[in-house]
C-alpha positions in Angstrom: 10.6 -104.5 24.2 8.9 -105.4 21.0 8.8 -109.0 20.0 9.3 -110.5 16.5 8.5 -114.1 15.7 11.2 -115.6 13.6 10.6 -118.8 11.7 13.7 -120.8 10.9 14.5 -124.4 10.2 15.6 -126.6 13.0 19.1 -126.8 11.6 19.2 -123.0 11.0 19.3 -123.2 7.1 16.9 -121.7 4.7 13.4 -123.2 4.1 12.7 -125.9 1.6 9.3 -127.3 0.7 8.2 -129.9 3.3 10.7 -128.7 6.0 9.7 -128.3 9.6 9.9 -124.9 11.1 10.5 -123.8 14.7 9.5 -120.4 16.0 11.8 -118.3 18.2 10.9 -115.0 19.8 13.5 -112.3 19.2 13.5 -109.3 21.5 14.4 -106.0 19.8 15.8 -103.2 22.0 14.3 -99.8 21.0 14.2 -96.3 22.3 12.0 -93.2 21.8 14.1 -90.1 21.2 13.1 -86.4 20.9 14.7 -84.1 18.5 13.4 -81.1 16.5 10.1 -81.0 18.5 9.2 -84.5 17.3 9.5 -88.0 18.8 11.0 -91.0 16.9 11.0 -94.7 17.7 14.4 -96.1 16.8 16.4 -99.3 17.0 20.1 -100.0 16.2 20.7 -99.8 12.4 17.7 -97.6 11.7 18.0 -94.6 9.3 15.8 -91.7 10.3 15.2 -88.3 8.7 15.1 -85.6 11.4 14.8 -81.8 11.4 18.1 -80.2 10.4 20.9 -80.5 13.0 24.0 -78.4 13.4 26.3 -81.2 12.5 28.4 -82.0 9.5 28.4 -85.3 7.5 30.1 -88.2 9.1 29.8 -86.5 12.6 28.5 -88.4 15.6 25.5 -87.0 17.4 23.7 -88.0 20.6 20.0 -87.8 21.5 18.2 -87.7 24.8 16.0 -90.7 25.5 12.3 -90.4 26.6 11.6 -94.1 26.9 13.4 -97.4 26.4 11.9 -100.8 25.6 13.8 -103.8 27.1 13.1 -107.5 27.6 11.9 -106.9 31.2 9.5 -104.0 30.2 9.5 -100.4 29.3 11.3 -97.7 31.2 9.8 -94.2 30.9 11.7 -91.1 32.0 10.5 -88.0 33.7 11.2 -86.2 31.3 14.2 -88.3 30.2 15.7 -91.6 31.2 18.7 -91.0 33.4 22.0 -92.3 31.9 20.4 -93.4 28.6 21.7 -92.0 25.3 21.2 -92.9 21.7 24.2 -92.5 19.4 24.0 -91.8 15.7 26.1 -90.8 12.7 25.1 -88.1 10.3 24.9 -89.5 6.8 23.6 -86.5 4.9 22.2 -83.0 5.2 19.8 -82.1 2.5 16.5 -80.6 1.4 13.2 -82.4 0.8 11.2 -82.1 -2.4 9.6 -78.8 -3.2 6.1 -78.1 -1.9 4.1 -75.5 -3.9 2.2 -73.0 -1.8 -0.6 -71.0 -3.6 -2.6 -68.4 -1.8 -5.4 -66.2 -3.2 -8.2 -63.9 -2.3 -11.4 -64.6 -4.2 -12.8 -61.8 -6.3 -9.8 -59.5 -5.5 -7.4 -60.5 -8.3 -4.8 -61.2 -5.6 -2.7 -64.4 -5.7 0.8 -65.5 -4.7 2.7 -68.7 -5.6 5.7 -69.8 -3.5 7.7 -72.9 -3.1 9.3 -74.4 0.1 12.0 -77.1 0.6 12.3 -78.3 4.2 15.9 -79.0 5.3 16.6 -82.3 7.0 19.4 -84.4 8.4 19.6 -88.1 7.6 21.0 -90.0 10.7 21.9 -93.7 11.1 21.4 -95.0 14.7 24.6 -96.8 15.8 24.0 -97.6 19.5 21.5 -97.4 22.3 23.0 -97.1 25.7 20.4 -97.8 28.3 
């Protein structure tokens, strides 16, 4: 579980000059998922760009969980955590910006210029069931 230190006023309102702060530790539940041959650290509400999935927009998807960070420590699966799933909603399927690929052979008058746009899926994480 990762910790974030949150500074707020004692009465919970916004800070004004000369006010006294108290600090609270806030625990953030996170999971490490694997999709498209890559691993991502996600929390609820995160938006991640993953390799293209076979899912339409506004569809719900589930990911296998490799590890989960909780208040009492981290749980690591072998290879996945039993009973743990991460739910997400597909926001968009698209292509990234164009990358220009230029190859040549020196002194041979041989060259080739190509472009490539990698497809991706934009997913919003809605729930972590651990």
